[in-house]
C-alpha positions in Angstrom: -36.2 -28.5 14.3 -33.8 -28.0 11.3 -34.7 -24.3 11.1 -33.9 -23.8 14.8 -30.4 -25.3 14.4 -29.7 -23.1 11.4 -30.8 -20.0 13.3 -28.7 -21.0 16.3 -25.7 -21.5 14.1 -26.2 -18.2 12.4 -26.5 -16.5 15.7 -23.2 -18.0 16.9 -21.4 -16.9 13.7 -22.7 -13.4 14.2 -21.6 -13.3 17.8 -18.2 -14.6 16.9 -17.8 -12.1 14.1 -18.8 -9.2 16.4 -16.3 -10.4 19.0 -13.5 -10.6 16.4 -14.3 -7.1 15.1 -14.4 -5.7 18.6 -11.0 -7.2 19.5 -9.4 -5.3 16.7 -10.3 -2.0 18.2 -9.5 -3.0 21.8 -6.1 -4.5 20.9 -4.3 -1.1 20.8 -0.9 -1.1 22.4 -1.2 2.2 24.2 -0.7 1.4 27.9 -3.1 2.8 30.5 -0.3 4.8 32.2 0.4 6.6 28.8 -3.1 7.9 28.3 -3.4 11.6 29.0 -6.1 12.9 31.3 -7.0 15.7 28.9 -9.2 14.1 26.2 -8.3 16.7 23.6 -4.6 16.2 24.0 -5.1 12.4 24.0 -7.1 12.6 20.8 -4.3 14.7 19.2 -1.6 12.3 20.5 -3.5 9.3 19.0 -3.9 11.2 15.6 -0.1 11.9 15.6 1.0 8.5 16.7 -1.2 6.7 14.2 0.8 8.4 11.4 4.3 7.5 12.9 6.0 4.2 11.9 7.3 1.9 14.5 11.0 1.7 13.7 11.2 -1.9 15.1 8.0 -3.4 13.4 8.1 -1.1 10.4 4.6 -2.1 9.2 2.8 -0.8 12.2 2.2 2.7 13.6 3.6 3.4 17.1 0.0 3.5 18.3 -0.4 -0.2 17.3 3.0 -1.5 18.2 4.0 -2.9 21.6 7.8 -2.6 21.0 9.7 -0.7 23.7 10.8 2.0 21.2 7.2 2.5 20.1 6.3 3.1 23.7 9.1 5.6 24.1 7.9 7.5 21.0 4.3 7.5 22.2 5.5 8.9 25.6 7.6 11.5 23.7 4.7 12.6 21.6 2.5 13.1 24.7 5.3 15.0 26.5 5.7 17.4 23.6 2.0 17.9 23.4 1.8 18.6 27.2 4.7 21.1 26.7 2.4 23.0 24.3 3.9 22.0 20.9 1.6 22.0 17.9 0.9 18.8 16.0 3.2 19.8 13.2 6.0 20.7 15.7 5.7 17.3 17.4 5.9 15.5 14.0 8.8 17.7 13.0 10.6 17.0 16.2 10.2 13.2 15.7 11.2 13.5 12.0 14.3 15.5 12.9 15.4 12.8 15.3 14.6 9.7 13.3 14.3 10.8 9.7 11.5 10.8 7.1 11.3 7.0 7.4 9.3 7.4 10.6 6.4 8.8 8.7 3.8 6.2 7.5 2.7 8.6 4.8 5.9 10.3 3.6 5.8 13.9 2.5 6.1 14.9 -1.1 9.6 16.3 -1.3 12.7 16.2 -3.6 13.8 13.0 -1.8 10.5 11.2 -2.1 9.3 12.3 -5.5 10.5 9.0 -7.0 8.6 7.1 -4.3 5.4 9.0 -5.1 6.0 8.9 -8.9 7.0 5.2 -9.2 3.4 3.8 -9.6 2.8 6.2 -12.5 6.2 5.4 -14.1 5.4 1.7 -13.8 2.0 2.2 -15.3 3.4 4.2 -18.2 6.1 1.6 -18.8 3.5 -1.2 -18.8 1.3 0.7 -21.3 4.3 1.3 -23.5 5.2 -2.4 -23.5 1.6 -3.4 -24.3 1.4 -0.8 -27.1 4.6 -2.0 -28.6 3.6 -5.7 -28.4 0.2 -5.1 -30.1 1.5 -3.1 -33.0 1.5 -4.9 -36.4 4.7 -6.7 -37.2 5.4 -4.7 -40.3 5.1 -1.4 -38.4 2.3 1.2 -38.8 2.6 1.4 -42.6 2.3 -2.4 -43.0 5.7 -2.6 -44.7 7.5 -5.9 -44.6 10.1 -6.4 -41.8 13.5 -5.5 -43.3 15.3 -8.1 -41.2 13.2 -10.9 -42.8 14.1 -11.9 -46.4 11.2 -12.2 -48.9 9.8 -15.6 -49.7 11.3 -17.7 -52.4 9.2 -19.0 -55.3 9.2 -22.5 -53.7 8.1 -21.1 -50.3 5.4 -19.0 -52.0 4.0 -22.0 -53.9 4.0 -24.2 -50.8 2.1 -21.4 -48.9 -0.5 -21.1 -51.7 -1.0 -24.9 -51.6 -1.4 -24.9 -47.8 -3.9 -22.1 -48.0 -5.9 -23.8 -50.7 -6.0 -27.1 -48.8 -7.1 -25.4 -45.7 -10.0 -23.4 -47.2 
C-alpha cells in the first residue's frame, strides 16, 4: 500500500514537471496572425527575432515579449524577409533604426570593446589584488618594512619572553 502511494506521488510529480516544461515552449508571444505561411521564412524570422532585444522589456527577445513595440518589430522583421532581404540586411535595418542596444548579443566593435573586455579586466584586477595581498609583508626580498621602526630592546626582550612561555 505504501509503495503504491509513493509511485502515484512520483507519477504526479513527473506529469507536473512535464507540463511545466511544455508551457515554457508554448508561451511564446508570437501571435498566430504574425506567423508566415512559408515555413523557411518563418524559421528565419524566429532566428532573427530571438536575437533582437525588446526595447520595452529589455531582458527578453522580441520573440518572447508581448509588448506592442515587440509585436511591431516582429511584424517588421517578417515584412523585410517577405520583401527579399537577407538575414543580415534585416538585422542591419533594425540596428540602423534602433541602435546597437537592440541586439541581445552585441557585435564586437570599437564601441563595444569595453563591454566585451570588461570581464577579463575585472578578472585581471582581482588576480592582481590577490597577488598583492598574499605577498610577504617585507616584500619579495624579505627586507623589513621601512615604514615600521625596528623593535627596542625592551620590546625584543618581551617578545623573547612571550615566545619562550608559549613554546
